[in-house]
Structures are given as structure tokens and as C-alpha cells.
N, C-alpha and C positions, 0 to 999 in steps of 0.2 A: 484388460479393461478397454472399453470404448470411451475415449477421453476427448472432449472438445476444449481446446485452448482458444480463448477469445482475446485477440490483440497480438500484434506482431512487432512489438518494440523489443527492447533489451530482454525483458522478462519473458515475453511470449516465445521468442526464439529459443531462449535457454530452457524453458520449461518443456516446450514441444520436443526439442532434441533429446533432452534427458529422459523424458517419459517414453519416447519412441525407442531409445536405446534400451530401456528397461523392459521392453517386450510388449508395450501397450499399442493399441490401434488408435493413433492420434489424428484428430482433425484440427487443423489450424485455420481459424477464421479471422479475417480482417475486414473492416468496413470498406476500405478503398483498395483497389487492385494494384495501384502503383507501388505500394509498399512491398507487396509480396509477388510481383509479376514474375520475377526470375524463379522464385521457389515454386510458383504454380507450374512453370514450364519443366523444371528439373525434378521437383519433389524431394529436394535435398537441402539440408542445412549444414554448413561447414562449421565445425566446432574446434576451438583451440582452448587451451587451459587445462583444467582438471578433468574435463571431458573432451576427448579429442577424436576427430575423425569426420567422415562424411556420413551424415545420419539421414536415412530416408524417412520422410513423413508420409503417412498413408494417404491423407487428403488435405489439400490446401485450397481454400475457397473463399469467395466473398458472398456466397449464397447462404443466407441465414437458415433456410429450410434444410439445406444439406448439413449445416453445422449442428442443427438441433434434431436431426432425424432419429437417432437412437443412442444418446450419450448415457453412460453410467454415471458420469460426473462432468460438470462444467467448471472449468477453472478460468476465472476472469483475470486477465493480465493487462488490463488497460489502466490508464490513470483514473483516479477516483472521480474526477469531474465528468467522466463518461458513464458512471454507474446509473444515473437517473435514466438516461436514454436507453441503456442496455436492459434495465429492468423492464421497461415498457416493451422493447423489441422482443425480448425473450418471452414475455407474458403473452404477446400476440401471436407467437409462432410455435411455441412448444406444445406438444401433444402427449406428454407423459410427465410423471413425477420423477424427480431425480435429486441430485445434490449440486448446489451451486456454491463455490467458494470464491470470495473476493480476496485477491492477493496483491496488496493488502486491502482491508476495508477503509484504511485511514481512520477517521474518527466517526463512529456510529454508522459505518457503511452498511452493515447487514441490516440495521434497523431501518435506514432509509430505503434500501433495496427492497426489503420485504414489504414495506408499506406501499411502495409504488407498484410492485408486482401484483399485489392483491386487488388493486384498482382495475386491472385489466384481465385477470385470470383467477377465478375462484374454483375452477374445476380441477386443475392439476396443482396440488400443493407441493411446495418445494422445501427441502431442507437447505437453509441458507446459512453459511458461516463466513467468518472473516479471520484473516491472519493479522498479526501485529505488524509484520513487515514481510518482505519477500525472502525466500530462503537462499537466493543467489546474490552474489556480487558479480555483476556481468555487464558487458557492453557490446553492442553490435559493432562489428568491424567492417561490414560491407552489407549490401542489400540481401545477401544470402548467407551471412556469416556472423558468428557470435563468439566472444571470448568469455568463458565462464571462469572467473578468477577464484571464487571460493563458494563453498556451501556452508551456510550458517547452521548452528546447532540450537535445538530446543526453541524454535520460533513458536511463539504462543498462538493458539488457534481456538476459536470458540464459535458455537452455534446456539442460538436460543431455542432451536427446534429439536435438539437431541443431546443426550449426555455423552455420546460416543462418536463425535465427529471424526476423530482420527481413524476409526475403523473403516470409514468410507474412502479414505485416501489411497491412491495407488501405492503399492508396496515400496517402490524404489524411492519415494520421497517421504514416506510415513515416519521414518526414524529421525527426520530433521525437524519434526514438530513436537510440541508438548501441549497438553490441554491447559487452557486458561480456566480460572475459577469463574470468570464472568466476562461479559462484553466490556466491562470497565478496564480489564487488563489489556485487551486487544485494542481498544479504542483510545482510552486515555494513556495506554501504554505505547501509543504511536510515537516513536522517537524521531520519525522523519520530519515532523513539524518543528522540532528543536534544531536538528542538524541542517535543514535545507533553507528555510525561509530567510531568517535574519542574515546569515553569512552571505548569501547571494545578493541581497539588497544592499548590504554594507560594502560589498565589492562591486557596485554597479559600474563604476568607471573602468575598472580593470576588466570586467566582464565584457563591456562593449568596445574595448580597444581592439582595433584591427592589427595592432603590432605585438600583442602579448597573448600568450597562452599560459595559464597557470593551473597548477594542480588544486582542484577544488578544496579538498580536505587539508592537505599538507600545507599549502600556501595561503588559502583563503581563510582558514580558521586559525587566526593568530591568538596569542594569549588574551588580548583584550576582547576580541570577538568571542573567544571561548568563555570568558567570564560573563559576558552579556547573555549568551544562550543558556548558561547555567541558571540564570535568573528565570528565564522562561521555563526551564526544566523544573525548578522549584515550584513555580505556579502550577505546572502540570501535575506534579506529584501531590500538591495540596488539594487539588480538585478530587483526585482519587481517594485521598484520605477522608475528605468530607463525605464522599459517597460510600465509605465504609469498606473499601477494597484497595489498599495502598499498592501502587505499582512501583516497580523498580526505577531507580534513577537511570539516566543515560550512562553514567559511569558504570553502574551495575550491569546494564544491558551490554556494554562493551565486554565486560568480563565473561558474561554468559555466552554471548554469540560469537565473539572473536577470540576469547581467551587472552585478552590483554587487560592490564590493570594500570591505574594511575590515580593521582590525587585530584586530577582535573580532567575535563573533557579534552582539553588541548593535549595533555600528556597521553591520554588513551589514543587519540588520533595519530600522534607522532609515532606510537609503538605499533600501529596497525599496518602490517605489510600489505594487506588487501587493498588499502587505499592509495598505495604509491603511484599507480598508473592512471588514476582517475582524473581526467581533465575536467576543468570547470565548463559549464555551459557557455556558449558563445553569445547568449542573449538572455535578457530577463524574461522573455516570453518562453518560459520553460516550466516543466511540471513542478520544479522546486517552488515556484511562485503560484502558477495557475492551478495546481492541484493542492499543494500543501497548505496554502493560506485559506482558500474557501472550504476545503474538506478536512482541515486539521485545526488550524488556529481559530477559525471562526466558531465552530461548535465548542471548542475548548473554552473560549472566552464566554460564550453564551451560557454554558452550564456553570462556569465559575462565578459569573456575576449573579446568576439565579440563586446560587448557594451563599451569596454574600461575601465572596472572597475578593481580595485585591488582585487584579489581573494587569497590573501596570505595564509590564514588559511585553506581554502578549498583545495588549491593546496598542502599544506603541508600534509594534511590528506590523500589525494589520493596518494601522493608519498609514505607515510609511509605504507599504505595498500598494494600498488603494490610491495614494496620491501619485506615486511614481508610475503606476500602470493605468491611471485614469479610469479605474474600475471600482465600484462599490462592492467589495468582496463580502461585506456583511449582508448585502441584499441578494447577491447571486449565490452565496455559499450555503452550507448547511447551518442555517441560523436557529434551528430547532424551534421555529415559531409554533409548531403544533404542540409544544409543551408549555405554552403560555398559561394554560389553566392549572398547571401543576405547581404547587408551592410547598408541599410536604416532602421532606428529604426521603422518606421511605417510598413514596410514590415515584420519585426520581430513580431510586435504586431499581424499582420494579420495571420502569420504562426501559432501562438500559441492561436488564438481565442481571443486575448485581445481586449476589447472594440469594438468588431465587432457588436454585437447585444445588449449586456447588459451594456455597459459602461456608 
């Protein structure tokens, strides 16, 4: 397949290398040249972990016309707060219909992406899908290297545009995905907003210390913080129930994707070997806040309040993030303002693809 991977962070490197090793013709695109300058020169990504070796990439570029020349599928591997800009950029430069997958969409990413794309391009219709999370546990170890720690199982994926989104995926990653019943499962099923936002905020002092490096999951999510984020998780699941498509809890998600079990989120994390080597970010200016608050918690709160649910812990976390970062995340994030005219629960289900074809 001709595959375009957009974004050269942890995920972009892991995905490009894995797909290239699987026999696909991969184009890796990044907006800025500085991030991929060495790979542009060498055409190679160095992999360690469960995928090992020096893996050649067919094309590495910052030219969007090159990236969109002839893709069979486009895999978005950027943070979710880049989706708006990418939807417009792709719409203005693509000259064919194809498949676009957001990895992940976070909360209602495919819905937002599709709405923006259609503003700029009505000639070339796209199949747009989103995953619940990424299929890799991975970290870049150098400007041209990535450590792929684990591949997750049965990551949920959904597209409002087709019943068979998995059939469009490259063969080497297809088996790591499972079809979701609706966008509710991939969007409200987004566990990143549970695991990322509050723990980093509540460890702000440790995170900003020049003298300490801590393991994000193992050290940062203590029993008390674990209990707090379980309250956010309960609010998340309650929203899905109200929409008529209950999602799994984060504890159930750990069991499905990492094959670990526990009575609490804290216990599941302590049993998850894949998290042992993951250091905490060195700053609050990180995607755990800048992506997961505006593109995760903000739309979760918006739809929860619209449904008449109590969102106390979600609201508290957004408030804390907004105050610490001096940013109104409700204003800048996916606040779902375009749904203000909708009050009927069945209309909300329809807006989010819930129970439309798969329920």
C-alpha cells in the first residue's frame, strides 16, 4: 500500500517504521524540517524493542503536495490539537478520495475533522475514521530512533462513513484493531483523558523540578491520585451510558489491551510492565495537558452537562488546568458549540454516530 503517515513524534516514527517493515511504501510527513532533518538525509529510522533494526522509509518530506500525491490511506499521528489545521491543509491540497484515520481521534475527532474538511473540499469525499488510542506503547530515543515497547490488542476503531473501516487498514496493523459499535466507543472510550490530565497537574511540582525524574505511571499515579481519576472515569462511563452505548471502564481497558487486571487503576498500572520505563514529561506544556484537556475533557464535560449529568471531577480538572496554564481550554477546545441547538438525546446519539448502523 501507499501510506502517508503525518507527524513524526513517538507514534509517527513507530508507525512509519512498522508499516515500512511490513512491505508498504511509506511517506512520512512533518510540518517542520528540524524534527526530521536527519531522517530526510538518511531515509532510515532506527528501531529497538519488539521491532528491531534499521528500517528504510521510502519518502520523508515536509512538502504537503508530495505527502498527498497518491496515498491509499493517510494515518494522522499528530496530537489532537493539530487536527483542525490538518483537516484544512489536507482539504486544500488533496486531489483524490481516500481513507484518513486519526490515531487517536481523542474525543469526537472524526466528527470535528470531517466538518472542517467539508468546508474546504466538497469534490473529493473522504472516509474518515478514528481510533480509541494508539496501538503502540513507544518513545523516541533520538532524532532518528524509536523504542517500540509494546503493541496493544483490540484497539477500537470507528468511521461514520463505512461499516468496514478495518478492511482499509494495512495488513500488518489490521489485527491490532477491533471494530467499535459507534463513535461513542472510540470518543467517550478515550482513556487518555483519564490517565494523563489530572496526574500530571497534581504532580506539577515534581514535574517542573530540575533535580528529579520520575516514572509517570509508576510513581506519579499513587493510590490517592488513582482514586481521583477513577471518579473522572465514572463520569466518562456515565456519559456513554446516557448516550445509550456504554463504554468499558479504564480498568476493563487495561485488561483488554495490556492483559493486566486489578481492583483499581493503581493496581493495574503497577502490574503493567509496559509502563516501567516511561518517564514523566519535564514540563506541563505537554500533550497530556495541551491535547488531552481541550480535545478530551472539554468535549466530555460539554456533552455530559448537556445530558444533565454531574461532571464535578472533570470540571475540577479542566478548571485546574486552565488556571495553571493561563489558558481558557473551554474556549480553545472542542466545546461542541455547534450542538447548542440539539436538546433531544436521540439527536445527540445521531450526531455522534451512536447506534446508527452498528447498535
